[in-house]
Short mmCIF file of the C-alpha atoms (twelve columns), coordinates in Angstrom:
data_MODEL
# 
_entry.id   MODEL 
# 
loop_
_atom_site.group_PDB 
_atom_site.id 
_atom_site.type_symbol 
_atom_site.label_atom_id 
_atom_site.label_alt_id 
_atom_site.label_comp_id 
_atom_site.label_asym_id 
_atom_site.label_seq_id 
_atom_site.Cartn_x 
_atom_site.Cartn_y 
_atom_site.Cartn_z 
_atom_site.pdbx_PDB_model_num 
ATOM 1   C CA . MET A 1   0.000   0.000   0.000  1 
ATOM 2   C CA . LYS A 2   1.287   3.445   -0.924 1 
ATOM 3   C CA . PRO A 3   2.330   5.810   1.902  1 
ATOM 4   C CA . ARG A 4   -0.347  8.321   0.882  1 
ATOM 5   C CA . ALA A 5   -3.083  5.681   1.104  1 
ATOM 6   C CA . LYS A 6   -1.808  4.546   4.500  1 
ATOM 7   C CA . ALA A 7   -1.866  8.131   5.748  1 
ATOM 8   C CA . LEU A 8   -5.428  8.648   4.534  1 
ATOM 9   C CA . ILE A 9   -6.585  5.464   6.279  1 
ATOM 10  C CA . PHE A 10  -4.786  6.450   9.495  1 
ATOM 11  C CA . TYR A 11  -6.231  9.960   9.634  1 
ATOM 12  C CA . GLY A 12  -9.674  8.681   8.682  1 
ATOM 13  C CA . ALA A 13  -9.640  6.210   11.579 1 
ATOM 14  C CA . LEU A 14  -8.321  8.865   13.959 1 
ATOM 15  C CA . SER A 15  -11.091 11.294  12.927 1 
ATOM 16  C CA . THR A 16  -13.737 8.632   13.520 1 
ATOM 17  C CA . ILE A 17  -12.413 7.906   17.018 1 
ATOM 18  C CA . MET A 18  -12.337 11.620  17.898 1 
ATOM 19  C CA . LEU A 19  -15.913 12.043  16.640 1 
ATOM 20  C CA . VAL A 20  -17.137 9.159   18.814 1 
ATOM 21  C CA . VAL A 21  -15.390 10.648  21.864 1 
ATOM 22  C CA . LEU A 22  -16.938 14.075  21.242 1 
ATOM 23  C CA . VAL A 23  -20.428 12.615  20.882 1 
ATOM 24  C CA . PHE A 24  -19.980 10.581  24.076 1 
ATOM 25  C CA . GLN A 25  -18.837 13.620  26.035 1 
ATOM 26  C CA . SER A 26  -21.715 15.743  24.762 1 
ATOM 27  C CA . ASP A 27  -24.203 13.167  26.077 1 
ATOM 28  C CA . LYS A 28  -22.886 13.375  29.610 1 
ATOM 29  C CA . VAL A 29  -25.074 15.189  32.141 1 
ATOM 30  C CA . SER A 30  -23.718 16.735  35.309 1 
ATOM 31  C CA . TYR A 31  -25.349 15.139  38.366 1 
ATOM 32  C CA . SER A 32  -25.235 16.046  42.022 1 
ATOM 33  C CA . PRO A 33  -26.520 14.048  44.992 1 
ATOM 34  C CA . THR A 34  -29.763 15.357  46.479 1 
ATOM 35  C CA . LEU A 35  -29.056 16.455  50.036 1 
ATOM 36  C CA . PRO A 36  -31.612 17.880  52.475 1 
ATOM 37  C CA . LEU A 37  -30.919 21.415  53.657 1 
ATOM 38  C CA . ASN A 38  -30.472 20.530  57.312 1 
ATOM 39  C CA . LEU A 39  -27.637 18.163  56.496 1 
ATOM 40  C CA . PHE A 40  -25.295 21.018  55.603 1 
ATOM 41  C CA . SER A 41  -24.829 22.209  59.169 1 
ATOM 42  C CA . ALA A 42  -21.221 21.921  60.315 1 
ATOM 43  C CA . SER A 43  -22.071 19.130  62.757 1 
ATOM 44  C CA . ASN A 44  -23.682 16.972  60.086 1 
ATOM 45  C CA . PHE A 45  -21.580 17.545  56.969 1 
ATOM 46  C CA . GLU A 46  -18.882 14.991  57.790 1 
ATOM 47  C CA . LEU A 47  -21.489 12.446  58.868 1 
ATOM 48  C CA . TRP A 48  -23.432 12.842  55.633 1 
ATOM 49  C CA . ASN A 49  -20.226 12.536  53.629 1 
ATOM 50  C CA . ARG A 50  -19.465 9.214   55.314 1 
ATOM 51  C CA . PHE A 51  -22.986 7.852   55.382 1 
ATOM 52  C CA . GLY A 52  -23.953 9.020   51.914 1 
ATOM 53  C CA . ARG A 53  -20.925 7.402   50.297 1 
ATOM 54  C CA . THR A 54  -21.734 4.004   51.782 1 
ATOM 55  C CA . GLU A 55  -25.464 4.214   51.075 1 
ATOM 56  C CA . GLU A 56  -25.146 3.755   47.330 1 
ATOM 57  C CA . ASN A 57  -28.661 2.475   46.805 1 
ATOM 58  C CA . PHE A 58  -30.155 5.581   48.390 1 
ATOM 59  C CA . ALA A 59  -27.924 8.282   46.936 1 
ATOM 60  C CA . GLU A 60  -30.082 9.249   44.021 1 
ATOM 61  C CA . LYS A 61  -28.488 11.539  41.457 1 
ATOM 62  C CA . ARG A 62  -30.697 13.939  39.595 1 
ATOM 63  C CA . GLU A 63  -30.329 16.580  36.987 1 
ATOM 64  C CA . ASN A 64  -29.953 20.117  38.247 1 
ATOM 65  C CA . VAL A 65  -33.332 21.475  37.187 1 
ATOM 66  C CA . SER A 66  -35.801 23.944  38.640 1 
ATOM 67  C CA . ILE A 67  -39.104 22.906  40.208 1 
ATOM 68  C CA . ASP A 68  -41.907 22.338  37.749 1 
ATOM 69  C CA . LYS A 69  -44.657 24.875  38.447 1 
ATOM 70  C CA . ASN A 70  -47.177 22.036  38.419 1 
ATOM 71  C CA . CYS A 71  -45.322 20.476  41.365 1 
ATOM 72  C CA . GLU A 72  -44.328 23.588  43.299 1 
ATOM 73  C CA . CYS A 73  -45.597 24.455  46.780 1 
ATOM 74  C CA . ILE A 74  -44.506 27.655  48.541 1 
ATOM 75  C CA . SER A 75  -44.200 27.946  52.313 1 
ATOM 76  C CA . LYS A 76  -46.291 30.719  53.863 1 
ATOM 77  C CA . LYS A 77  -43.790 30.744  56.720 1 
ATOM 78  C CA . THR A 78  -40.491 31.027  54.822 1 
ATOM 79  C CA . GLN A 79  -41.558 31.694  51.208 1 
ATOM 80  C CA . LYS A 80  -39.335 28.798  50.120 1 
ATOM 81  C CA . SER A 81  -40.389 26.587  47.248 1 
ATOM 82  C CA . TYR A 82  -40.793 22.825  47.573 1 
ATOM 83  C CA . ASP A 83  -41.335 20.110  44.998 1 
ATOM 84  C CA . PHE A 84  -44.402 18.100  46.005 1 
ATOM 85  C CA . CYS A 85  -44.147 15.574  43.174 1 
ATOM 86  C CA . TYR A 86  -42.311 12.347  44.009 1 
ATOM 87  C CA . LYS A 87  -39.625 11.285  41.550 1 
ATOM 88  C CA . ASN A 88  -38.581 7.662   41.454 1 
ATOM 89  C CA . PRO A 89  -35.050 7.497   42.955 1 
ATOM 90  C CA . LYS A 90  -33.814 5.133   40.251 1 
ATOM 91  C CA . ASN A 91  -35.605 6.735   37.311 1 
ATOM 92  C CA . SER A 92  -36.323 10.441  37.735 1 
ATOM 93  C CA . SER A 93  -38.448 10.480  34.571 1 
ATOM 94  C CA . LEU A 94  -41.141 8.701   36.608 1 
ATOM 95  C CA . ILE A 95  -42.968 11.514  38.395 1 
ATOM 96  C CA . GLY A 96  -45.921 11.103  40.719 1 
ATOM 97  C CA . ARG A 97  -49.032 13.195  41.200 1 
ATOM 98  C CA . ARG A 98  -48.557 16.366  43.233 1 
ATOM 99  C CA . PHE A 99  -49.473 16.237  46.911 1 
ATOM 100 C CA . ASN A 100 -51.689 18.927  48.423 1 
ATOM 101 C CA . CYS A 101 -49.706 22.078  49.238 1 
ATOM 102 C CA . SER A 102 -51.726 22.616  52.419 1 
ATOM 103 C CA . TYR A 103 -49.712 19.803  54.022 1 
ATOM 104 C CA . LEU A 104 -46.490 21.803  53.891 1 
ATOM 105 C CA . LYS A 105 -47.262 23.459  57.231 1 
ATOM 106 C CA . ILE A 106 -47.627 20.015  58.828 1 
ATOM 107 C CA . LEU A 107 -44.217 19.002  57.507 1 
ATOM 108 C CA . GLU A 108 -42.744 22.165  58.999 1 
ATOM 109 C CA . ASP A 109 -44.349 21.415  62.369 1 
ATOM 110 C CA . LEU A 110 -42.947 17.877  62.246 1 
ATOM 111 C CA . LYS A 111 -39.490 19.280  61.453 1 
ATOM 112 C CA . LEU A 112 -39.469 17.450  58.180 1 
ATOM 113 C CA . VAL A 113 -38.354 20.613  56.404 1 
ATOM 114 C CA . ASP A 114 -35.915 23.321  57.502 1 
ATOM 115 C CA . ALA A 115 -34.769 21.596  60.693 1 
ATOM 116 C CA . PRO A 116 -31.009 22.222  61.059 1 
ATOM 117 C CA . ASP A 117 -31.187 21.318  64.761 1 
ATOM 118 C CA . GLN A 118 -31.995 17.672  63.992 1 
ATOM 119 C CA . SER A 119 -28.896 15.592  64.724 1 
ATOM 120 C CA . LEU A 120 -28.159 12.476  62.678 1 
ATOM 121 C CA . VAL A 121 -27.257 8.949   63.711 1 
ATOM 122 C CA . ASN A 122 -23.860 7.650   62.639 1 
ATOM 123 C CA . LEU A 123 -24.585 4.041   61.719 1 
ATOM 124 C CA . ALA A 124 -20.867 3.243   61.718 1 
ATOM 125 C CA . ASN A 125 -20.932 3.801   65.493 1 
ATOM 126 C CA . PRO A 126 -22.605 0.877   67.320 1 
ATOM 127 C CA . ASP A 127 -23.423 3.008   70.371 1 
ATOM 128 C CA . ARG A 128 -27.018 4.239   70.496 1 
ATOM 129 C CA . ASN A 129 -28.349 7.005   72.704 1 
ATOM 130 C CA . GLU A 130 -31.986 7.935   73.191 1 
ATOM 131 C CA . THR A 131 -33.414 4.688   71.861 1 
ATOM 132 C CA . ILE A 132 -37.170 4.556   72.277 1 
ATOM 133 C CA . PHE A 133 -39.862 1.938   71.693 1 
ATOM 134 C CA . VAL A 134 -43.099 3.279   70.204 1 
ATOM 135 C CA . SER A 135 -46.556 1.790   69.786 1 
ATOM 136 C CA . ALA A 136 -50.175 2.914   69.506 1 
ATOM 137 C CA . ILE A 137 -53.464 1.380   70.644 1 
ATOM 138 C CA . SER A 138 -57.179 1.955   70.923 1 
ATOM 139 C CA . ASP A 139 -59.328 0.323   73.624 1 
ATOM 140 C CA . ASN A 140 -59.690 -3.001  71.813 1 
ATOM 141 C CA . HIS A 141 -55.909 -3.513  71.750 1 
ATOM 142 C CA . PHE A 142 -55.196 -2.799  75.416 1 
ATOM 143 C CA . GLY A 143 -54.846 -6.479  76.339 1 
ATOM 144 C CA . ASN A 144 -52.476 -7.106  73.452 1 
ATOM 145 C CA . PHE A 145 -50.306 -4.173  74.477 1 
ATOM 146 C CA . LYS A 146 -50.048 -5.476  78.044 1 
ATOM 147 C CA . GLU A 147 -48.752 -8.820  76.779 1 
ATOM 148 C CA . MET A 148 -46.368 -7.174  74.334 1 
ATOM 149 C CA . TYR A 149 -45.026 -4.785  76.984 1 
ATOM 150 C CA . LYS A 150 -44.604 -7.647  79.450 1 
ATOM 151 C CA . LEU A 151 -41.974 -9.129  77.130 1 
ATOM 152 C CA . ILE A 152 -40.243 -5.778  76.594 1 
ATOM 153 C CA . LYS A 153 -40.022 -5.253  80.343 1 
ATOM 154 C CA . GLN A 154 -38.716 -8.780  80.771 1 
ATOM 155 C CA . HIS A 155 -35.893 -8.263  78.277 1 
ATOM 156 C CA . TRP A 156 -35.168 -4.572  79.041 1 
ATOM 157 C CA . PRO A 157 -36.453 -3.630  82.514 1 
ATOM 158 C CA . ASN A 158 -35.532 0.048   82.137 1 
ATOM 159 C CA . GLN A 159 -36.540 0.554   78.514 1 
ATOM 160 C CA . LYS A 160 -38.868 3.514   77.975 1 
ATOM 161 C CA . VAL A 161 -41.918 3.028   75.772 1 
ATOM 162 C CA . ILE A 162 -43.967 5.816   74.211 1 
ATOM 163 C CA . LEU A 163 -47.549 4.627   73.798 1 
ATOM 164 C CA . TYR A 164 -49.779 6.758   71.593 1 
ATOM 165 C CA . SER A 165 -53.419 6.746   72.616 1 
ATOM 166 C CA . LEU A 166 -55.944 6.389   69.812 1 
ATOM 167 C CA . GLU A 167 -58.837 7.741   71.899 1 
ATOM 168 C CA . LEU A 168 -57.949 5.357   74.714 1 
ATOM 169 C CA . SER A 169 -60.460 5.349   77.585 1 
ATOM 170 C CA . ALA A 170 -59.508 7.028   80.853 1 
ATOM 171 C CA . ILE A 171 -59.699 3.743   82.757 1 
ATOM 172 C CA . TYR A 172 -56.956 2.239   80.593 1 
ATOM 173 C CA . ILE A 173 -54.799 5.342   80.791 1 
ATOM 174 C CA . LYS A 174 -55.069 5.177   84.576 1 
ATOM 175 C CA . LYS A 175 -53.883 1.559   84.549 1 
ATOM 176 C CA . LEU A 176 -50.936 2.422   82.316 1 
ATOM 177 C CA . LYS A 177 -49.772 5.124   84.711 1 
ATOM 178 C CA . THR A 178 -48.698 2.379   87.096 1 
ATOM 179 C CA . GLU A 179 -45.959 1.458   84.604 1 
ATOM 180 C CA . ARG A 180 -43.116 3.875   85.306 1 
ATOM 181 C CA . ASN A 181 -41.460 3.324   81.901 1 
ATOM 182 C CA . VAL A 182 -44.596 3.791   79.812 1 
ATOM 183 C CA . GLU A 183 -45.404 7.322   78.690 1 
ATOM 184 C CA . VAL A 184 -48.887 7.729   77.236 1 
ATOM 185 C CA . ARG A 185 -49.262 10.419  74.587 1 
ATOM 186 C CA . GLU A 186 -52.602 11.335  73.104 1 
ATOM 187 C CA . PHE A 187 -52.416 11.219  69.311 1 
ATOM 188 C CA . ASP A 188 -53.710 14.668  68.441 1 
ATOM 189 C CA . THR A 189 -55.655 14.322  65.203 1 
ATOM 190 C CA . SER A 190 -56.915 17.919  65.270 1 
ATOM 191 C CA . LYS A 191 -53.806 19.112  63.414 1 
ATOM 192 C CA . TYR A 192 -54.270 16.566  60.621 1 
ATOM 193 C CA . PRO A 193 -56.955 16.033  57.935 1 
ATOM 194 C CA . LYS A 194 -60.176 14.428  59.153 1 
ATOM 195 C CA . HIS A 195 -59.559 11.142  57.339 1 
ATOM 196 C CA . VAL A 196 -56.535 10.467  59.580 1 
ATOM 197 C CA . LYS A 197 -59.037 9.474   62.316 1 
ATOM 198 C CA . ASN A 198 -60.100 6.468   60.275 1 
ATOM 199 C CA . TRP A 199 -57.903 4.014   62.184 1 
ATOM 200 C CA . ALA A 200 -58.625 1.207   59.705 1 
ATOM 201 C CA . GLU A 201 -56.570 3.056   57.075 1 
ATOM 202 C CA . TYR A 202 -53.499 3.056   59.358 1 
ATOM 203 C CA . ARG A 203 -52.454 6.607   58.487 1 
ATOM 204 C CA . PHE A 204 -51.763 7.201   62.166 1 
ATOM 205 C CA . LYS A 205 -48.726 4.895   62.036 1 
ATOM 206 C CA . ALA A 206 -46.875 6.971   59.449 1 
ATOM 207 C CA . LEU A 207 -47.650 10.206  61.296 1 
ATOM 208 C CA . ILE A 208 -46.677 8.804   64.694 1 
ATOM 209 C CA . LEU A 209 -43.388 7.599   63.206 1 
ATOM 210 C CA . ALA A 210 -42.747 11.130  61.956 1 
ATOM 211 C CA . GLU A 211 -43.547 12.584  65.388 1 
ATOM 212 C CA . ALA A 212 -41.311 10.030  67.106 1 
ATOM 213 C CA . MET A 213 -38.431 10.604  64.692 1 
ATOM 214 C CA . ARG A 214 -38.727 14.334  65.361 1 
ATOM 215 C CA . ASP A 215 -38.263 13.694  69.091 1 
ATOM 216 C CA . PHE A 216 -35.870 10.716  69.154 1 
ATOM 217 C CA . PRO A 217 -32.964 9.683   66.892 1 
ATOM 218 C CA . ASN A 218 -33.553 5.913   67.280 1 
ATOM 219 C CA . VAL A 219 -37.044 4.434   67.168 1 
ATOM 220 C CA . TRP A 220 -38.325 0.874   67.370 1 
ATOM 221 C CA . TRP A 221 -41.941 0.692   66.224 1 
ATOM 222 C CA . THR A 222 -43.845 -2.366  67.445 1 
ATOM 223 C CA . ASP A 223 -47.516 -3.162  66.984 1 
ATOM 224 C CA . SER A 224 -49.319 -4.398  70.082 1 
ATOM 225 C CA . HIS A 225 -49.775 -7.785  68.368 1 
ATOM 226 C CA . ASN A 226 -46.013 -8.374  68.178 1 
ATOM 227 C CA . ARG A 227 -44.312 -10.797 70.528 1 
ATOM 228 C CA . TRP A 228 -40.535 -10.342 70.553 1 
ATOM 229 C CA . ASN A 229 -40.005 -13.659 72.278 1 
ATOM 230 C CA . GLN A 230 -36.241 -14.044 71.983 1 
ATOM 231 C CA . PRO A 231 -34.693 -10.786 70.805 1 
ATOM 232 C CA . LYS A 232 -31.250 -10.523 69.362 1 
ATOM 233 C CA . PRO A 233 -29.218 -8.388  71.805 1 
ATOM 234 C CA . LEU A 234 -29.539 -4.784  70.683 1 
ATOM 235 C CA . ALA A 235 -25.795 -4.234  71.036 1 
ATOM 236 C CA . GLN A 236 -25.252 -7.109  68.608 1 
ATOM 237 C CA . PHE A 237 -27.830 -5.706  66.178 1 
ATOM 238 C CA . TYR A 238 -26.269 -2.238  66.196 1 
ATOM 239 C CA . GLY A 239 -22.816 -3.808  65.918 1 
ATOM 240 C CA . GLU A 240 -23.829 -5.721  62.792 1 
ATOM 241 C CA . ILE A 241 -25.069 -2.505  61.191 1 
ATOM 242 C CA . ALA A 242 -21.858 -0.679  62.120 1 
ATOM 243 C CA . GLU A 243 -19.737 -3.502  60.704 1 
ATOM 244 C CA . CYS A 244 -21.753 -3.431  57.493 1 
ATOM 245 C CA . MET A 245 -21.104 0.282   57.054 1 
ATOM 246 C CA . GLY A 246 -17.392 -0.473  56.756 1 
ATOM 247 C CA . ASP A 247 -17.764 -3.517  54.499 1 
ATOM 248 C CA . ILE A 248 -18.050 -2.799  50.783 1 
ATOM 249 C CA . ASP A 249 -19.467 -6.289  50.222 1 
ATOM 250 C CA . CYS A 250 -22.291 -5.863  52.749 1 
ATOM 251 C CA . ASP A 251 -25.572 -4.865  51.106 1 
ATOM 252 C CA . LYS A 252 -27.551 -3.927  54.235 1 
ATOM 253 C CA . LYS A 253 -26.699 -0.236  54.237 1 
ATOM 254 C CA . SER A 254 -30.118 1.001   55.197 1 
ATOM 255 C CA . SER A 255 -31.237 2.933   58.269 1 
ATOM 256 C CA . ILE A 256 -34.765 1.528   58.181 1 
ATOM 257 C CA . PHE A 257 -34.979 -2.190  58.903 1 
ATOM 258 C CA . MET A 258 -37.931 -4.568  58.916 1 
ATOM 259 C CA . PHE A 259 -37.890 -8.013  60.464 1 
ATOM 260 C CA . VAL A 260 -41.035 -9.986  59.669 1 
ATOM 261 C CA . ASN A 261 -41.727 -11.741 56.370 1 
ATOM 262 C CA . ALA A 262 -45.259 -10.885 55.247 1 
ATOM 263 C CA . THR A 263 -45.266 -14.212 53.306 1 
ATOM 264 C CA . HIS A 264 -46.391 -12.614 50.047 1 
ATOM 265 C CA . SER A 265 -45.088 -10.270 47.375 1 
ATOM 266 C CA . ASN A 266 -45.543 -6.527  47.189 1 
ATOM 267 C CA . TYR A 267 -47.466 -7.013  43.959 1 
ATOM 268 C CA . ALA A 268 -50.105 -9.241  45.584 1 
ATOM 269 C CA . VAL A 269 -51.399 -6.361  47.723 1 
ATOM 270 C CA . LEU A 270 -50.566 -3.396  45.483 1 
ATOM 271 C CA . THR A 271 -53.588 -1.288  44.580 1 
ATOM 272 C CA . ASP A 272 -52.904 0.753   41.446 1 
ATOM 273 C CA . GLY A 273 -53.818 4.136   42.931 1 
ATOM 274 C CA . LEU A 274 -50.673 4.126   45.080 1 
ATOM 275 C CA . LEU A 275 -48.595 4.148   41.888 1 
ATOM 276 C CA . ASP A 276 -50.180 7.462   40.904 1 
ATOM 277 C CA . TYR A 277 -48.163 9.030   43.722 1 
ATOM 278 C CA . PHE A 278 -45.160 6.681   43.901 1 
ATOM 279 C CA . PRO A 279 -44.508 5.380   40.367 1 
ATOM 280 C CA . THR A 280 -42.255 2.385   39.884 1 
ATOM 281 C CA . TYR A 281 -40.913 0.308   37.006 1 
ATOM 282 C CA . GLY A 282 -40.027 -3.332  36.401 1 
ATOM 283 C CA . VAL A 283 -43.230 -4.432  38.127 1 
ATOM 284 C CA . ASN A 284 -42.350 -8.105  37.654 1 
ATOM 285 C CA . THR A 285 -39.624 -7.657  40.284 1 
ATOM 286 C CA . LEU A 286 -42.394 -6.895  42.795 1 
ATOM 287 C CA . LYS A 287 -43.985 -10.294 42.183 1 
ATOM 288 C CA . TYR A 288 -41.375 -12.657 43.585 1 
ATOM 289 C CA . ASN A 289 -39.646 -13.358 46.861 1 
ATOM 290 C CA . ASP A 290 -36.051 -12.975 45.675 1 
ATOM 291 C CA . LYS A 291 -36.297 -9.157  45.609 1 
ATOM 292 C CA . GLY A 292 -39.951 -8.135  45.846 1 
ATOM 293 C CA . LEU A 293 -41.031 -9.717  49.132 1 
ATOM 294 C CA . GLN A 294 -43.309 -7.535  51.249 1 
ATOM 295 C CA . LEU A 295 -42.158 -7.053  54.823 1 
ATOM 296 C CA . SER A 296 -44.424 -6.379  57.779 1 
ATOM 297 C CA . ALA A 297 -44.638 -2.762  58.927 1 
ATOM 298 C CA . ALA A 298 -45.694 -4.004  62.355 1 
ATOM 299 C CA . PHE A 299 -42.087 -4.150  63.532 1 
ATOM 300 C CA . VAL A 300 -39.594 -1.578  62.247 1 
ATOM 301 C CA . TYR A 301 -36.343 0.030   63.396 1 
ATOM 302 C CA . LEU A 302 -35.545 3.554   62.226 1 
ATOM 303 C CA . ALA A 303 -32.444 5.659   62.785 1 
ATOM 304 C CA . ARG A 304 -32.491 9.353   61.966 1 
ATOM 305 C CA . THR A 305 -30.354 9.496   58.799 1 
ATOM 306 C CA . PRO A 306 -30.758 11.034  55.331 1 
ATOM 307 C CA . LEU A 307 -32.451 7.873   54.043 1 
ATOM 308 C CA . THR A 308 -34.934 7.731   56.921 1 
ATOM 309 C CA . LEU A 309 -35.827 11.397  56.570 1 
ATOM 310 C CA . ASP A 310 -36.269 10.852  52.852 1 
ATOM 311 C CA . ILE A 311 -38.634 7.940   53.281 1 
ATOM 312 C CA . LEU A 312 -40.624 9.446   56.163 1 
ATOM 313 C CA . LYS A 313 -41.164 12.826  54.622 1 
ATOM 314 C CA . TRP A 314 -40.014 14.134  51.275 1 
ATOM 315 C CA . TYR A 315 -37.768 17.088  51.748 1 
ATOM 316 C CA . VAL A 316 -36.961 19.988  49.374 1 
ATOM 317 C CA . GLY A 317 -34.876 23.092  49.948 1 
ATOM 318 C CA . GLN A 318 -32.016 25.265  48.841 1 
ATOM 319 C CA . THR A 319 -28.553 25.928  50.215 1 
ATOM 320 C CA . GLN A 320 -25.957 28.563  49.595 1 
ATOM 321 C CA . ASN A 321 -23.521 25.883  48.457 1 
ATOM 322 C CA . LEU A 322 -25.852 24.096  46.046 1 
ATOM 323 C CA . LYS A 323 -27.976 26.465  43.974 1 
ATOM 324 C CA . LYS A 324 -30.627 23.967  43.124 1 
ATOM 325 C CA . ASN A 325 -33.829 22.478  44.433 1 
ATOM 326 C CA . LEU A 326 -33.595 19.386  46.570 1 
ATOM 327 C CA . ASP A 327 -36.569 17.147  47.060 1 
ATOM 328 C CA . TYR A 328 -37.916 14.625  49.515 1 
ATOM 329 C CA . PHE A 329 -40.981 13.807  51.827 1 
ATOM 330 C CA . ARG A 330 -42.923 10.580  51.241 1 
ATOM 331 C CA . HIS A 331 -44.586 8.326   53.780 1 
ATOM 332 C CA . THR A 332 -45.982 11.249  55.792 1 
ATOM 333 C CA . LEU A 333 -47.434 12.977  52.738 1 
ATOM 334 C CA . CYS A 334 -49.049 9.726   51.641 1 
ATOM 335 C CA . ALA A 335 -50.744 9.415   55.038 1 
ATOM 336 C CA . LEU A 336 -52.062 12.965  54.727 1 
ATOM 337 C CA . GLU A 337 -53.260 12.634  51.132 1 
ATOM 338 C CA . GLU A 338 -56.684 10.980  51.120 1 
ATOM 339 C CA . ARG A 339 -56.287 8.958   47.911 1 
ATOM 340 C CA . CYS A 340 -52.642 7.928   48.438 1 
ATOM 341 C CA . MET A 341 -52.797 5.713   51.520 1 
ATOM 342 C CA . ASN A 342 -56.386 4.778   50.690 1 
ATOM 343 C CA . PRO A 343 -56.507 4.469   46.885 1 
ATOM 344 C CA . PRO A 344 -59.838 3.910   45.125 1 
ATOM 345 C CA . SER A 345 -61.067 0.315   45.587 1 
ATOM 346 C CA . ALA A 346 -58.579 -0.336  48.417 1 
ATOM 347 C CA . LYS A 347 -59.736 -2.787  51.080 1 
ATOM 348 C CA . LEU A 348 -58.033 -4.769  53.826 1 
ATOM 349 C CA . LYS A 349 -59.890 -8.058  53.341 1 
ATOM 350 C CA . CYS A 350 -58.457 -10.037 50.455 1 
ATOM 351 C CA . ASP A 351 -60.402 -11.864 47.745 1 
ATOM 352 C CA . ARG A 352 -57.850 -14.666 47.957 1 
ATOM 353 C CA . VAL A 353 -54.800 -15.517 50.043 1 
ATOM 354 C CA . PRO A 354 -52.016 -13.105 49.003 1 
ATOM 355 C CA . GLN A 355 -49.174 -14.948 47.333 1 
ATOM 356 C CA . TRP A 356 -46.896 -13.836 44.514 1 
ATOM 357 C CA . ASP A 357 -47.673 -12.968 40.885 1 
ATOM 358 C CA . ARG A 358 -51.446 -12.549 41.213 1 
ATOM 359 C CA . TYR A 359 -53.224 -9.552  42.731 1 
ATOM 360 C CA . ALA A 360 -55.147 -10.703 45.809 1 
ATOM 361 C CA . GLY A 361 -57.716 -7.906  45.665 1 
ATOM 362 C CA . CYS A 362 -56.592 -6.159  48.860 1 
ATOM 363 C CA . PHE A 363 -54.292 -3.443  50.154 1 
ATOM 364 C CA . ARG A 364 -52.005 -3.048  53.151 1 
ATOM 365 C CA . TYR A 365 -52.236 0.761   53.554 1 
ATOM 366 C CA . ASP A 366 -49.172 2.048   55.475 1 
ATOM 367 C CA . GLN A 367 -47.352 -1.246  54.902 1 
ATOM 368 C CA . SER A 368 -47.846 -1.084  51.132 1 
ATOM 369 C CA . SER A 369 -46.737 2.551   51.070 1 
ATOM 370 C CA . LEU A 370 -43.600 1.983   53.142 1 
ATOM 371 C CA . ASN A 371 -42.619 -1.146  51.224 1 
ATOM 372 C CA . LEU A 372 -43.012 0.542   47.844 1 
ATOM 373 C CA . LEU A 373 -40.905 3.515   48.930 1 
ATOM 374 C CA . MET A 374 -38.185 1.234   50.253 1 
ATOM 375 C CA . PHE A 375 -38.308 -0.932  47.138 1 
ATOM 376 C CA . ASN A 376 -38.036 2.110   44.872 1 
ATOM 377 C CA . SER A 377 -34.922 3.208   46.765 1 
ATOM 378 C CA . PHE A 378 -33.192 -0.197  46.806 1 
ATOM 379 C CA . ARG A 379 -34.949 -2.409  44.207 1 
ATOM 380 C CA . ASP A 380 -34.351 -5.368  46.531 1 
ATOM 381 C CA . HIS A 381 -35.940 -6.040  49.934 1 
ATOM 382 C CA . ASN A 382 -32.814 -7.870  51.142 1 
ATOM 383 C CA . HIS A 383 -31.125 -4.509  51.709 1 
ATOM 384 C CA . TYR A 384 -33.502 -3.664  54.575 1 
ATOM 385 C CA . PHE A 385 -34.613 -7.101  55.851 1 
ATOM 386 C CA . MET A 386 -32.748 -8.265  58.977 1 
ATOM 387 C CA . ASP A 387 -32.922 -10.879 61.702 1 
ATOM 388 C CA . ALA A 388 -33.880 -9.455  65.104 1 
ATOM 389 C CA . GLY A 389 -34.456 -12.750 66.858 1 
ATOM 390 C CA . GLU A 390 -37.641 -14.754 67.334 1 
ATOM 391 C CA . VAL A 391 -40.747 -12.678 66.612 1 
ATOM 392 C CA . SER A 392 -44.341 -13.915 66.501 1 
ATOM 393 C CA . ARG A 393 -47.791 -12.380 66.095 1 
ATOM 394 C CA . THR A 394 -51.101 -13.013 67.820 1 
ATOM 395 C CA . TYR A 395 -52.837 -13.384 64.443 1 
ATOM 396 C CA . SER A 396 -51.738 -14.646 61.036 1 
ATOM 397 C CA . HIS A 397 -52.787 -11.649 58.915 1 
ATOM 398 C CA . TYR A 398 -49.794 -9.961  57.302 1 
# 
């Protein structure tokens, strides 16, 4: 081959390579992790940096765009703008229906927005301060609570329990006052929409979790029907989480953990209306027990971290360092929105026993909401499913 021909071939190939590189570079989009405003206080920045780097499945990266006017809510208190449309953490093109802007004041009262005084839990540290057990009952669950608390007192004689009263009768409150480690708090529904008082829709659980997380950095939620018969030592549990934070091969880098297998898939009890607010993709993954198993919301551990705040609320703000909108708030908004935690045609009683790839004709309200949010963040229930010892229930419904 003549030198001139060789040169032409060489430069032609080189030009093609350069063109491919230029096209590839032009398709790149600059992403930044979405960080809640309160995490940029000096006391929390280092903790977020450590926690956020290890929590790969939570650290969603989104394009730096302004809030869509159709999703925007403006605080009457601060005049700040918030995005009230949920975006799927793994696919930000999936955008949910906007939540009612009137709920923004509730989020502010719950310190789910603009709360720089909220300290965070360092999961890499196995020591836990201010750990609290939380439950809620109405009159017809008083006996179950007594049995559940009997086990807690047996295992942890000095453990404090916050019990939220769902219109509990005075006679039961009087009996509970004899327990020095039980603090009864009346669940004040007057500050929430009227439909929150419908206990059968279980909205109260999401709101009580938000109230508890506002007041305490470590919360164990337990339904009165739970029986923690042989608990794993808490020091061991926290130690396993701390060890996982430093192990790149460990996949349990969550700060919300669930412990009871609901024995069916998420799909089996997923009423379509929930997807209007929390869209997902790859629905087949929700049908099987390798990644889409539904976990019981009757027994949950939560540590106050960026992930937990994200799931419990849905937070948006601005900082001087990052000139962009940051969004969050979820489980709480779903409890407040009438058609989110109680979608059209939702009912607790199933048409058939919930199993796997067939819809059972029923809904699990707060449990379905929490599981879908966790699944959307991790795409695999194994990331937030842990062993806490022997746990049983007084009835088989999950």
